[in-house]
C-alpha positions, 0 to 999 in steps of 0.5 A: 747767074752769079759770081764764083770763085775760080775760072770762069768767074761767072756761072749759070746754074740751070734750075732743076739740075746740078749742072753748071755753065760757065760764061766764057771770057776767053772764047768769043765769036766775032762781033758778039760779047760773051755777056750783054752789057745790061747783065754785066752791069746788073751783076755783082758779088752781092747779087744773083741774077734769075732769068730765062737766059739763051745761051750759045755753047762753045762745046758739046755737053759732057757729064761732069764737065762745066760747059762753056757758053756765051749768053745771048740774051736774058728776059724775065730778069729778077735779082736776089741777094746772094745767100750768105754762107 
């Protein structure tokens, strides 16, 4: 999980795939946040988060389309500096 330019700015790249999942800020489920506050506090533009994420998709998976999700939880959290380009 890290920040990207564009919308949505917070995205997950499942390891071993070419997919990106976008953390939706526009869609929500009543009573839930799209990203737990603990992750929001940990994430910044200089760090990326590796974890076992549990996500809730807002739409079915489609080839070549970023799937919008909310993150319900994360365990085994590790942060690393974002690689310099």
